[in-house]
KOLDREN-445174 format. One record per residue: x, y, z of N, C-alpha, C in turn. Coordinates in steps of 0.001 Angstrom, whole numbers, plus 500000, padded with zeros to 6 digits. Layout:
<pts>
XYZXYZXYZ/...
</pts>
This chain:
<pts>
292598679125197119292500677818197778291967677999199193/290959677196199488290351677270200809290932676240201770/291235675034201227291705673941202084292949673320201484/293929673028202339295208672455201921295534671309202870/296028670203202316296466669051203110297957668846202863/298741668815203931300185668600203853300488667225204425/301062666366203606301363664996204023302871664861204139/303403664922205343304829664766205617305051664597207105/306119663885207439306526663746208842307669664688209186/308117665468208218309228666404208411308661667723208948/308983668041210212308433669262210826308962670519210144/310216670493209668310772671671208986310030671941207686/309722670880206941308971671043205700307548671517205982/306945671003207054305604671458207445305596672967207679/306549673428208501306593674858208834306810675700207582/307655675200206681307950675952205466306721676091204571/305924675042204501304714675102203687303613675902204359/303466675738205681302365676396206390302465677913206324/303694678441206258303863679894206215303226680515204980/303001679740203941302478680273202686300959680182202572/300291679615203595298835679459203535298202679972204829/298536681207205183298058681762206452296547681926206479/295926682213205321294488682467205298293668681243204892/294321680106204677293608678892204272293511677923205441/292601676958205306292482675895206303293487674805205943/294495674625206768295595673708206475295497672507207414/295459671316206816295421670066207567296773669371207390/297228668718208437298541668075208417298363666599208735/299027665741207947299003664290208179300425663772208059/300810662893208978302170662357208962302314661207207980/301235660453207720301309659283206836300192659348205808/300297658475204803299256658399203778297929657965204371/297972657048205332296734656562205952296015657699206667/296763658537207419296148659685208098295596660680207078/296299660828205970295836661758204948294508661307204354/294350660030204091293103659521203519291952659651204505/292246659490205809291202659693206818290697661141206773/291622662079206653291227663489206581290435663776205320/290840663178204205290147663420202940288711662918202963/288433661878203755287073661332203804286095662283204495/286631663189205342285731664089206080285877665553205659/286910665859204855287161667243204464287322667318202959/286657668278202328286799668530200898288048669378200690/289151668750200300290452669406200200290683669864198764/291252671074198608291556671610197283292846671020196727/293886670988197532295188670553197052295898669770198149/296660668721197725297426667880198648298894668017198289/299711668440199270301163668462199108301717667205199786/302329666302198996302836665041199557304355665009199431/304999664727200571306449664577200610306793663166200155/307393663024198974307730661708198427309218661431198493/309964662235199244311412662049199321311801660983200326/310881660551201185311192659549202197310416658268201902/310872657146202443310160655884202172308708655989202587/307827655706201662306390655770201937305689654902200910/304370654906200951303604654135199961303869654686198573/303605653854197568303852654262196191303022655494195851/303668656480195218302985657734194902301799657498193972/301981656643192975300897656396192024299664655828192729/299893654904193658298780654319194413298105655375195278/298913656233195904298354657288196769297494658249195958/297983658663194794297218659604193969295903658978193532/295945657688193169294717657014192736293691656977193860/294135656701195070293195656645196201292660658037196529/293496659072196357293025660447196583291940660794195584/292124660425194317291138660736193294289839659965193518/289947658761194113288729658015194423287913658723195498/288615659247196510287907659892197630287472661303197258/288408662124196690288122663515196323288566663745194884/287720663517193924288139663650192518288639665046192150/288125666079192826288512667448192462289823667889193092/290368667094194002291597667494194684292795667347193754/293710668315193825294954668273193068296080667790193969/297019667012193419298129666449194191299424667065193691/300197667645194623301514668195194328302537667284194989/303395666647194191304404665723194712305709666461194929/306256666336196138307549666936196475308565665807196495/309454665762195483310372664632195350311652665096194694/312754664329194879314000664660194173313774664699192680/314586665457191932314367665614190486314397664306189715/315191663352190168315333662103189416314210661121189680/313457661311190761312398660363191104311178660596190214/310494659513189937309282659603189114308135660156189933/307335661013189332306155661581189999304927661282189163/304848660034188644303716659648187808302424659748188600/301426660312187962300116660406188576299867661721189265/300901662404189746300721663684190432300357664766189428/299510665696189844299109666790188972300252667770188744/301026668054189800302135669006189732303285668425190543/304509668643190098305683668183190845306480669382191344/307144669189192482307941670237193113309230669595193598/310405670114193249311661669484193685311800669523195202/312532668557195742312682668459197198313365669699197776/314354670225197093315028671437197572314447672682196957/313125672775196891312464673883196197312752675217196884/312778676255196070312932677615196586311559678246196785/311550679421197387310286680124197593309638680481196255/310456680788195261309914681111193937309266679878193312/309912678693193504309324677455192976307969677181193615/307893677397194932306639677143195631305551678103195170/305895679387195030304901680358194578304405680019193178/305307679539192297304888679151190951303941677961190999/304232676999191885303354675837192019301981676244192549/301954677168193502300678677631194060299861678338192986/300530679165192151299801679830191066299251678807190075/300024677787189784299574676752188854298374676004189413/298420675708190711297280675038191354296043675927191279/296227677232191557295091678145191500294485678228190116/295328678258189088294811678307187718294010677047187382/294526675873187769293823674619187475292517674528188251/292508675047189507291262675037190291290211675913189618/290613677097189144289649677971188482289133677334187189/290015676676186454289598676027185215288593674913185493/288856674082186521287927673009186882286588673576187341/286640674698188070285404675325188547284572675837187367/285223676452186396284489676950185230283888675809184415/284631674715184268284101673561183529282880672990184240/282963672873185571281827672341186323280613673251186191/280862674577186180279753675524186046279088675394184674/279899675289183638279341675153182289278561673852182141/279053672772182705278352671493182628277010671546183355/277009672224184518275748672312185267274723673144184512/275211674194183813274280675012183029273750674248181822/274629673435181206274195672651180046273211671563180431/273339671077181651272451669999182097271048670501182383/270864671816182470269537672356182754269475672944184139/268499673791184412268395674451185718268148673442186828/268850673690187923268685672795189080267343673044189727/266790671979190213265496672066190891265731672494192320/265149673634192677265339674146194034264639673251195036/265247673188196141264665672394197222263384673051197689/262400672264197860261102672797198293261222673323199703/260658674491199926260743675032201286260013674132202259/260555673938203397259928673056204385258670673673204956/257854672811205415256634673293206073256992673985207371/256355675117207609256643675888208811255876675281209975/256607674754210879256015674088212043256222674940213276/255320674805214164255389675538215426255539674523216551/256558674747217372256779673829218493255738674069219581/255577673049220409254623673157221515255118674186222526/254166674829223253254581675809224271255517675218225313/255307673941225651256185673327226659257609673239226145/257753672931224846259094672852224268259760674221224262/258964675263223895259534676602223912259943677028225321/259169676700226305259507677032227691260813676359228096/260989675112227671262219674388228002263422675036227310/263218675482226070264302676122225325264693677453225960/263669678245226331263956679536226961264643679355228305/264231678338229047264893678052230326266358677717230100/266606676933229051267987676567228728268799677798228332/268175678691227560268907679865227091269163680861228216/268207680995229141268407681954230237269565681554231138/269995680294231076271150679896231876272426680583231397/272373681045230134273530681770229614273797683017230439/272732683637230943272890684861231729273647684613233016/273622683369233507274302683046234759275786682778234565/276247682752233310277657682438233054278571683612233361/278009684811233547278831685974233869279762686330232728/281050686512233064282045686893232060282899685706231645/282384684500231838283090683293231412282662682983229978/283464683414228999283087683272227599282967681811227164/283919680918227468283743679514227050282467678887227600/282149679176228868280933678602229455279685679170228784/279725680476228456278587681098227773278339680444226419/279403680212225662279253679601224342278765678158224451/279272677422225442278822676041225627277322676003225949/276869676884226836275443676923227189274588677319225990/275111678234225165274349678652223996274174677479223027/275234676724222780275105675571221893274163674517222478/274165674375223800273204673447224420271777673912224171/271567675247224278270229675782224024269829675583222568/270772675761221645270494675538220224270182674062219977/270884673194220685270597671770220554269185671431220988/268697672061222057267323671847222502266319672422221509/266694673553220867265766674222219963265641673490218624/266789673134218008266770672629216639267077671142216507/267726670565217496268169669174217424269028668948216175/270115669746215979270940669562214783271892668381214960/272349667847213809273317666753213862274684667242214327/275015668466214009276273669072214465276101670590214479/276933671243215254276883672711215351278259673207215781/278515674489215496279811675087215838279680676595215925/280505677171216795280625678620216916282055679003216568/282215679939215643283534680391215210283756681825215671/284917682080216292285287683410216766286563683861216066/286775685164216058288018685712215521289195685299216398/290315684963215753291499684590216524292275685845216931/293496685647217469294274686772217988294653687774216906/294817687295215682295198688204214599294046689059214093/292815688728214464291617689430214018291447689346212502/292054688310211873291976688155210430291245686892210005/291150685914210865290514684637210514289574684191211633/288530683439211234287603682839212184287983681370212369/288001680940213633288335679555213943287276678991214895/287152677667214895286146677007215726286520677180217196/285591677730217951285813677923219386285078676869220212/283833676592219841283012675593220535282230674825219470/282035673529219689281356672746218648280646671547219268/279840670943218428279187669686218760279335668754217552/279993667626217738280068666532216766280911666848215542/281859667791215634282781668032214524284024667164214682/284625666794213561285847665989213588287003666821214142/287909666186214884289043666944215461289885667651214413/290045667006213224290850667659212188290240668979211742/288925669008211645288240670245211232288366671304212314/288190670896213559288251671857214666289617672523214741/290684671737214558292032672284214730292563673006213504/292018672724212329292651673230211103291824674233210318/290517674232210428289697675098209580289883676557209974/290157677377208952290251678830209120289432679492208019/288612680448208403287837681211207426288354682641207402/288788683070206224289308684426206070288200685441206352/288486686416207244287464687376207669287009688290206540/287835688473205534287485689394204446287069688674203173/286751687383203247286427686641202042285458685521202389/284832684951201357284006683768201527282800683970202419/282533682959203256281348682962204113281312684144205076/282412684503205784282351685673206678281996686958205937/282534687135204750282216688352204004280738688371203606/280195687233203197278782687165202808277890687503203996/278188686928205151277363687180206336277449688634206782/278664689205206747278831690590207188278105691556206261/278123691276204954277475692183204006275963691989203954/275488690736204048274057690472203967273350690705205298/274031690400206402273420690609207718272250689694208003/272204688522207412271110687568207622271671686150207552/270908685153208000271397683775207952271599683312206512/272588682441206333272876681855205019272459680386205042/271475680033204183271054678638204051271716678039202814/272123676813202924272948676191201892272270676233200525/270966675916200467270296675854199172270019677234198588/270242678318199380270041679678198869271332680320198365/272489679687198612273769680285198254274076680049196775/274326681144196044274651681029194622276152680922194381/276949681392195343278408681333195203278890679975195700/279458679129194823279883677794195257281006677828196286/281867678870196258282949678944197234282407679194198634/281384680047198740280753680295200038280063679028200528/279335678352199614278666677107199995279678676050200420/280829676039199765281834675037200093282395675237201498/282583676496201919283056676756203282282017676304204308/280734676476203968279683676046204888279650674524204998/279771673843203879279762672369203921281037671823204545/282136672575204458283379672144205099283185671966206599/282325672799207179282029672712208604280830671813208881/280329671122207853279203670218208040277902670913208327/277733672134207838276538672897208143275648673114206943/274383673397207228273427673783206192272911675193206424/273195675745207601272781677112207937273938677785208675/274229679030208294275211679857208999274518681138209431/274623681472210704273932682638211266274984683639211734/274888684904211306275866685905211758275526686400213165/276534686564213983276386687190215294276903688612215150/275972689533214872276311690915214567275964691826215729/276859692776216005276574693820216979277359695064216594/276673696200216553277272697472216133277916697352214757/277317696537213889277812696380212533279009695470212386/279503694878213463280662694001213411280216692548213524/280863691688212734280607690251212803281530689662213870/281017689463215080281852689004216187281989687488216207/281034686763215607281102685299215617280181684758214529/280334683469214242279510682779213240278979681490213865/277685681292213757277058680050214214276759679182212989/277273677966212994277042677014211907276227675844212461/275128675527211784274225674469212235274083673435211123/274176672154211453274050671077210477272601670656210274/272404669585209514271070669061209234270362668673210528/269044668813210570268304668318211743268444666801211858/268431666333213073268508664887213291267296664204212680/266160664862212820264928664323212232264238665449211474/263736665156210272263053666177209487263900666609208313/263281667392207430263945667771206199264809669003206337/264254670099206798264988671366206881264365672213207984/265011673342208250264536674242209297263496675193208717/262444675417209497261380676303209059261674677759209367/260802678627208846260990680062209026260926680477210497/259961679993211292259939680397212704261230680020213430/261740678847213142262970678424213808264147679308213403/264212679702212122265289680572211667265207681946212318/263978682458212479263824683771213111264244683721214573/263825682661215271264226682530216680265743682379216777/266324681593215875267768681385215879268509682700215645/268003683511214725268643684797214442268527685743215642/267368685773216284267189686644217452268120686234218593/268170684920218863269049684456219933270514684760219609/270903684602218357272291684864217967272636686339218119/271670687206217807271921688643217964272175688999219422/271361688418220331271582688679221762272920688105222218/273276686937221713274561686359222088275713687222221579/275550687814220395276611688678219860276907689831220806/275854690437221366276054691523222331276778691017223565/276387689821224023277047689252225202278516688950224917/278803688391223729280190688082223375281021689358223321/280456690401222710281190691669222624281460692238224010/280464692216224893280652692758226237281670691941227026/281591690611226914282545689762227642283956689989227110/284086690079225775285406690322225185285960691662225630/285095692687225644285530694006226096285940693973227563/285177693227228370285515693105229787286894692474229964/287141691383229246288444690717229362289565691604228823/289259692348227767290277693248227224290638694328228243/289620694919228870289885695928229900290627695325231085/290247694083231436290920693422232556292397693178232225/292676692729230999294068692492230600294845693797230545/294209694846230044294895696139229993295156696666231398/294214696439232306294422696862233685295600696104234303/295646694787234080296770694004234588298085694459233966/298041694750232658299253695208231971299726696536232560/298802697467232778299174698757233367299701698586234783/299087697686235551299560697443236909300968696862236911/301248695985235942302601695424235866303619696490235474/303196697394234570304089698503234219304378699348235457/303324699681236199303502700506237394304367699811238432/304182698486238564304941697756239582306421697686239263/306779697810237969308183697712237576308797699076237265/308056700152237477308602701484237229309648701834238272/310637702611237860311673703045238800311215704241239631/310101704848239263309546705984240010308307705543240776/308079706183241897306859705932242653305681706656242022/304522706005241977303324706588241377302167706459242367/301507707579242622300347707613243516299240708364242789/298032707806242774296894708468242133295750708594243119/294931709631242921293698709796243688292579710088242706/291349709803243106290177710109242306289458711333242831/288278711575242287287504712733242741287064712602244184/287003711364244669286607711164246065287746711423247032/288914711867246491290098712198247290290652710976248022/290416709795247458290970708570248024292041708009247101/293017707357247700294147706823246945293667705646246101/293949705719244782293547704635243884294689703740243472/295892704308243332297073703549242917298233703904243832/298969702871244210300150703051245065301112701934244688/302036702219243753302826701131243179303952700678244108/304670699636243653305697699010244490306802699997244852/307236700824243879308316701760244153307890702808245173/306626703227245137306126704165246150306154703526247531/305841702230247596305943701518248877307363701570249418/308343701314248545309736701285248984310212702662249422/309833703703248669310320705049248986309710705560250291/308383705427250413307680706006251566307551705043252728/308005703795252536307941702795253604306505702607254107/305572702510253147304170702278253458303691701091252633/302760700321253173302191699202252443301011699681251610/300949699216250365299863699625249473298512699195250029/298459698024250655297186697539251199296631698470252262/297537699167252968297085700070254032296755701465253521/297119701770252265296937703121251746295837703181250688/295788702193249772294812702205248685293400702175249252/292574703062248745291194703163249215291015704086250404/292129704591250959292053705485252103292130706938251655/291802707845252569291860709272252287293298709696252018/293469710722251169294819711150250803295622711667251986/294954711947253114295687712387254298296550711278254889/296393710059254371297269708970254791298689709158254255/298842709984253213300158710203252625300961711181253471/302278711034253504303107711970254272302968713393253741/302971714343254638302918715752254247304261716129253613/304238716951252550303118717642251902302615716941250633/302818715638250481302419714951249254300906715006249053/300159714800250131298704714873250026298228716258249630/298870717291250172298490718664249820298751718951248339/299853718434247820300181718660246408299159717968245504/298779716737245857297767716032245068296428716753245114/296044717224246300294755717918246428294750719210245614/295857719946245627295917721197244861295773720919243366/296419719865242892296303719518241468294880719094241134/294251718304242011292882717860241773291904719025241822/292080719942242776291124721033242955291244722098241875/292476722410241463292670723510240518293019723040239114/293282721760238929293587721237237598294906721704237036/295851722087237913297153722577237458298237721559237791/299070721301236804300194720392237024301306721129237758/301960720438238668303099721002239378304374720436238768/305266721303238266306496720790237640307395720113238669/308431719449238157309348718738239046309990719693240037/309968719293241293310586720097242345311099719162243429/312090719625244149312672718826245225312092719281246556/311663718327247343311149718613248682311799717653249661/311795718037250923312291717167251984311158716893252953/310849715612253140309766715252254045310162715576255483/309267716219256224309595716513257628309871715244258440/309111714186258151309288712940258886310241712035258115/311382711789258695312362710915258057313425711657257278/313149712910256880314151713699256181314457713233254774/313537712506254142313772712031252781313747713197251803/314686713182250861314670714145249763313973713497248579/312917714131248067312139713578246969312061714578245827/312096714037244611311789714834243425310360714507243027/309480715495243061308037715261242956307470716103241825/306521715509241091305733716248240107304317715685240116/303349716513239792301948716084239755301309716576238461/300279715894238040299501716342236887298084715811237001/297105716543236473295705716100236567295379715066235500/294408714209235803293867713253234832292551713840234335/292497714148233058291334714831232503290520713895231630/289225714132231621288311713426230739287588714422229866/286348714108229539285559715024228718285051716214229512/284990716079230819284469717163231656285566718166231978/285132719344232437286091720407232753286893720075234009/286249719485235000286948719150236236287746717862236058/288925717776236662289748716574236509289071715340237108/289370714184236504288888712914237051289711712480238252/290932712951238330291817712584239423293142713289239264/294115712868240050295445713472240001296483712388240221/297636712595239607298744711637239684299957712337240271/300633711647241162301880712143241751302990711160241425/304071711676240835305240710859240509306398711324241385/307009710402242108308075710764243031309283709853242847/310439710428243051311689709689243000312515710040244219/313195709044244751314023709230245944315345709858245537/315624711043246049316870711737245768317774711810247005/317451711052248034318240711107249261319673710668249019/319828709544248307321189709048248049321969710036247202/321321710633246179322012711611245348322398712847246141/321495713268247057321810714422247897323013714141248785/323036712939249395324166712590250244325448712511249438/325352711932248228326528711858247370326998713244246975/326035714141246638326408715507246273327043716237247453/326520715993248664327093716635249850328526716155250083/328729714817249914330092714299250090331024714838249009/330499714941247770331312715477246689331649716942246942/330630717711247425330870719119247722331882719269248853/331777718395249845332722718437250951334134718117250461/334222717115249555335538716766249011336098717920248187/335218718581247392335684719713246601336129720868247489/335375721082248578335756722152249496337083721837250169/337260720548250512338543720168251110339675720334250104/339398719961248847340396720118247805340701721594247566/339631722406247545339829723841247372340633724421248529/340314723972249743341038724472250912342521724127250821/342788722872250390344195722470250267344906723303249206/344222723546248074344832724350247025345029725792247475/344030726332248191344124727717248655345264727868249642/345363726898250529346448726972251522347806726922250829/347902725991249818349164725901249096349447727193248338/348397727790247736348593729027246993348907730187247925/348275730217249111348570731283250081350033731216250501/350458729974250791351857729819251201352794730312250113/352457730043248844353318730463247744353256731971247541/352050732539247686351877733963247433352495734830248527/352427734410249771352912735265250868354353734959251247/354921733884250636356285733523251026357267734636250675/357237735101249419358200736127248995358032737440249756/356779737965249887356655739198250688357138739021252127/356832737914252748357251737708254139358767737564254246/359382736950253235360845736828253267361500738199253200/360994739044252290361588740382252178361342741199253446/360121741099253979359824741837255222360712741337256353/360865740032256471361688739454257541363148739890257396/363635739967256136365026740389255910365240741819256374/364312742697256009364439744088256428364317744235257939/363443743444258552363289743529260013364574743108260712/365262742102260195366517741652260804367632742691260645/367573743467259555368626744457259303368310745831259871/367115746032260360366717747386260759367516747910261951/367873747010262878368653747480264040370046747931263618/370661747269262660372020747597262248372063748814261318/371029748958260437371109749983259404369987751023259516/369448751173260709368340752122260874368770753556260570/370035753890260899370507755264260685370812755562259226/370802754552258366371068754752256941369784755231256261/369759756498255767368523757007255154368121756242253903/369109755786253104368748755005251914368078753690252294/368572753086253369367963751825253824366531752051254288/366322753148255048364978753417255540364018753683254383/364505754381253353363641754650252196363286753363251456/364293752509251240364037751233250563363142750346251411/363388750343252725362562749548253642361107749994253556/360894751315253561359533751833253539358802751436252260/359443751550251109358763751246249844358523749750249674/359540748918250001359390747475249790358377746881250759/358494747254252019357578746694253015356148747151252739/355977748435252339354632748914252033354022748116250864/354879747891249827354382747135248670354015745697249049/354872745042249817354620743638250156353441743491251110/353283744457252020352129744399252921350836744585252136/350885745538251148349699745735250321349358744461249542/350387743760249059350138742503248348349510741469249274/349968741422250515349382740474251464347924740810251750/347645742111251888346269742521252151345362742134250991/345853742320249772345036741977248604344837740463248475/345858739710248867345696738245248856344535737847249740/344492738401250946343427738015251864342076738604251455/342088739749250773340826740283250256340237739352249195/341093738835248311340605737901247300340090736614247932/340803736141248921340346734922249593339008735148250274/338844736316250863337557736621251495336459736741250451/336801737283249276335807737408248217335353736074247658/336180735026247792335780733707247316334636733122248118/334608733436249413333620732804250281332522733746250712/332756735051250701331726735986251154332043737361250587/330979738035250140331171739397249644331168740425250768/330904739973251989330902740881253126329693741794253138/329705742742253992328593743687254102328733744756253025/327657744991252289327675745951251196327073747270251654/327749748370251303327271749711251628326929750409250308/325657750390249975325221750927248692325148752447248743/325527753030247616325406754475247452325273754762245957/324815755966245644324633756352244245325908757033243764/326520756472242720327792757000242232327750757053240710/328646757885240157328826757958238714329919756961238327/329611756116237358330571755085236965331863755716236456/331782756880235824332994757536235322333967757808236459/333444758217237623334311758491238769334971757211239270/334215756130239287334785754861239733335889754413238776/335703754597237459336718754213236476337993755026236691/337831756336236939339011757178237183339774756691238403/339062756336239460339727755859240670340452754541240412/339853753675239606340497752397239299341780752619238512/341737753494237508342918753763236691344034754351237545/343673755300238418344678755922239274345298754895240212/344468754063240835344986753081241784345889752064241107/345529751619239912346345750624239207347658751230238745/347631752486238296348859753133237838349839753348238977/349325753590240178350201753811241328350751752514241898/350129751396241551350560750111242110350811749141240965/352055748665240846352353747716239775352009746290240162/351718746056241440351292744742241926352286743640241557/353558744042241393354572743047241110354483742457239734/353754743119238827353604742554237494354836742798236630/355533743867236925356710744186236116356362744585234707/355195745182234503354748745568233164354378747048233154/354485747638231964354013749008231772352572748945231278/351649749542232052350233749530231714349867750795230961/349213750623229825348710751749229035347182751662228989/346538752722229442345078752743229500344516753603228366/343399753131227836342637753902226847341192753922227327/340764755073227833339444755204228456338519755946227496/337372755337227182336345755950226339335156756297227221/334774757561227201333742758029228116332471758392227358/331359758217228034330075758705227544329914760144228009/329303760957227176329154762370227548328233762544228744/327273761625228907326322761756230006326840761039231237/326489761497232435326832760751233651326075759416233669/326755758380234063326152757049234155326056756691235645/324891756961236206324692756840237650324131755460237965/324730754806238944324273753486239409324304753479240925/323572752506241485323561752352242943324309751065243277/325545751236243794326410750096244092327229750402245343/328002749401245748329024749610246767330288750014246013/330649751273246076331736751804245254333049751089245530/333336750811246791334606750157247126334679748753246523/333589747993246635333582746638246086333625746664244559/332974747672243938333018747778242487334432748093242015/335154748984242749336533749292242389337410748038242459/337209747252243521337979746009243639337700745087242451/336434744961242099336064744069241005336729744488239707/336649745779239404337248746261238157338768746134238187/339378746377239345340836746265239460341291744838239222/340572743866239773340951742466239572340917742099238080/339939742641237360339835742332235939340978742977235153/341336744237235523342456744910234852343746744151235102/343989743741236354345217743005236676345260741654235961/344094741025235786344076739727235103344491739883233648/343948740907232963344305741117231567345777741511231429/346269742331232373347679742730232321348593741540232581/348218740699233534349035739531233878349137738564232702/348067738480231880348049737547230756348471738210229445/349116739386229547349659740044228357351151739726228275/351588738969227282353022738663227164353826739928226832/355061739920227232355912741088226984355873742066228147/356536743202227965356653744195229037355543745232228995/354835745332227892353765746320227763352414745626227741/351443746217228439350065745723228458349137746895228188/348238746712227230347300747766226881345902747338227272/345243748184228037343894747895228531342983749046228147/341816748712227586340829749727227219339638749618228154/339095750781228537337905750841229375336915751775228695/335665751312228584334624752153227981333362752033228803/332594753120228831331350753188229609330259753735228707/329070753114228746327948753597227971326674752858228316/325589753242227643324298752586227828324122751520226742/323469750439227124323244749348226178321907748687226505/321181748323225459319902747604225623319821746535224548/319655745277224942319512744177223999318077744024223545/317823743123222571316446742927222072315497742401223157/316014741570224041315168741017225110315672741412226491/316488742467226553317084742879227822316745744341228094/316592744703229383316357746116229710317641746930229539/317485748223229508318640749108229355319531749006230586/320848748998230356321805748850231454323027749698231166/323755750038232243325048750713232116326085749636231836/326778749739230719327727748722230289329157749237230460/329953748486231198331388748765231350332125747654230628/333010748016229699333780747034228950335258747241229268/335877746179229773337314746198230061337950745172229142/338717745630228171339291744724227186340761744961226975/341374744025226236342802744148225950343108743424224650/343907744121223791344365743497222556345708742804222735/346317742991223910347612742351224160347475741072224977/346329740874225624346155739690226481345898738454225629/346412737336226107346215736039225438345984734987226511/344816734349226441344441733330227433344245732011226694/344863730919227144344661729617226485343189729219226470/342794728493225423341378728122225268340886727250226409/341769726388226966341321725527228064341035726311229330/341651727501229480341391728324230667340108729124230533/339718729455229295338530730277229107337277729571229616/337197728235229445336013727510229877335849727447231376/336932727668232130336851727600233600337263728925234240/337049730016233488337508731326233938336846731755235246/335559731429235405334819731859236597334665730724237607/335506729684237504335472728566238452336670728691239391/336453729152240627337598729351241526338301728052241891/337576726945241926338198725672242283339263725299241266/338997725593239977339946725260238929341044726317238800/340702727588238995341655728659238723342594728938239882/342255728511241098343097728823242242344441728119242150/344500727022241395345764726310241277346721727018240316/346224727988239542347112728742238664347850729823239468/347083730796239926347623731850240790346446732624241346/346681733413242375345581734189242952345143735305242018/346021735712241099345586736689240095344540736060239188/344689734765238852343722734084238001342381733892238689/342340733987239997341075733891240717340305735198240630/340969736271240191340342737586240162339011737633239446/338859737074238216337553737130237550336446736440238334/336743735312238981335718734628239768335280735481240944/336249736156241605335902737040242727335112738239242222/335524738802241080334811739955240518333374739586240178/333170738415239582331809737997239246330946737893240501/331528737334241564330768737196242809330390738546243388/331337739483243372331068740801243945330059741584243096/330187741515241759329277742271240885327865741704240957/327715740380240964326382739788241056325736740084242407/326546740221243458325991740577244772325394741980244764/325821742814243813325297744177243707324216744297242633/323722743167242145322649743181241171323121743322239743/324412743191239477324932743315238131325219741964237502/325897742021236359326218740800235642327564740962234963/328390739908235047329716739918234439329808738768233448/330205739101232206330379738096231168331713738303230475/332196737208229861333470737271229149333212737129227654/333847737954226849333703737899225407335096737812224774/335228736947223778336484736809223044336246737154221583/336870738217221126336786738598219726337971738062218946/338105738543217706339203738052216872340553738528217395/340610739781217868341888740332218331341790740906219740/340733740622220469340562741257221771339850740316222734/340315740367223990339628739711225094339002740799225947/337728740620226354337038741697227065336067741132228087/335935741878229184334922741606230200333818742645230058/332549742179230065331388743064229958330661743064231293/330575744257231912329869744400233187328603745199232926/327444744649233342326160745341233180325623745690234553/325273746976234758324726747466236026323407748182235753/322517748119236725321209748768236582321359750276236777/320920751067235808321085752528235941320083753112236933/320456754262237466319573755027238343319243756318237609/317957756486237298317539757683236570317440758854237528/318055759966237118318040761165237972316735761927237808/
</pts>
């Protein structure tokens, strides 16, 4: 079906029907009188009439439709009980989508049957007499000059497509003097052609006619690539679309193989038909107009895309700055204005040196070398803004970049927030450390103070002096170690590197731990596994001993019961993607650490609230990494272990 007429005042019913005829020309009439007016000027295939509301008698309406358009089919939409006498097909008022599709198929079948009958009758009646070709007339030179003058005005329309089309139709009017004319362009869907500009067409045709781009007249023009004259068309459906627009000639506007528009021209005001010279001139002019239409459409498309991109840039949360090969700023979006406190009007079109340093240098480096700079944080010297900046080149077909883009985000607020958070964490850590120091040194100081108060009375007692010496020495050593750990949290101090054998350092650690119970109240059992070769490294031996001791004490402290077993092994190790290293493993099968503590083992802020012994791994990690090593924690099925990797020194 090419043309459909919907007769109803119900907007909901209109919308429901229109959705099913997207590729057809659909005309709408609110009353029977309006419908008959449309039928007098349009050859309609099928009429859908709403008979559920008070209106003229259906039988009378159908009779008048058949008088005006005998080939039109009438589909009556009415309640089931109402009579639909005279209508070709009936459809219930509450029809479903399936009912409508069945009615449309039935209409299509009847249309094809009527078309075949008409074809057979025309063949039986004998061959039609072709219209005699018109005499080829040549217009006077003055007339041609006037026509060319009219057409050259199209060039002055610039990129105004409606004005260009209006001028073209005026020029065609001067050339051919047609009774009516129209230009059809593709709509937004790029699937149908609709009337864009016309002369003397009925409003109903202008607003409702749609030609499917892949069928009928558009398909014929696109495939043939030449004008279609009514008396030359053998396909009645193609001829019917041409007559629907009141035309006798349709000219394709082709460019680069695409049908960009269709020119439809009606009968001449005076004379029989158009001659060959006029058709050739019309085709040539249409071809030139097709190029102009394509260029204007492309221009508007690029303009809309440019506006769309500018709107995207203006609403981006990041600042965007671009430069071209001329090293001048091409884009400076709203967010860049806010971040850098510069007006786009004062920067766009200017040299990149207008940008704050080092942003211009970064853009120039990307443009000159074609290398993208990954995200990095910089602080502008002027104003002290912290920015996260990245750049990348804009490439085309050539080897050298067309330009460069800089994307920046303001990180000043985040930096200030991070500084305040860090300050709060440091204050929190300080409060926890002070509380832990007070708890850790309270007992040693109490015992020392007690002995100091009794020393004058019991100095001559040798047992007292012996007990005083051992207890005070132990408590003072504990105090010294407390402050050593606290110092290790904030600074590793000055390192004195020397070349030592790791085996010797392990022996010293074992001896020192065995001589000092550190108040653990546990029996420590060591199992040392040695490599036959010396394992020489360059470290600060004293700091390494402290690190290893803290790890041994941590495992012993977390071993329940009175016995703690610690294993120490030394050897060479090389991973698949790692260089060879001296590996020290300190493990324990008796230690047990809760899973929630393992995730924060090397976080002093979290572990200081447990005890200063629990801070030991964090201090050890800091000291070992300061010497170029690495400390990791491993948990096996039955063992907890620390892995220390140090760079070997080859002898």
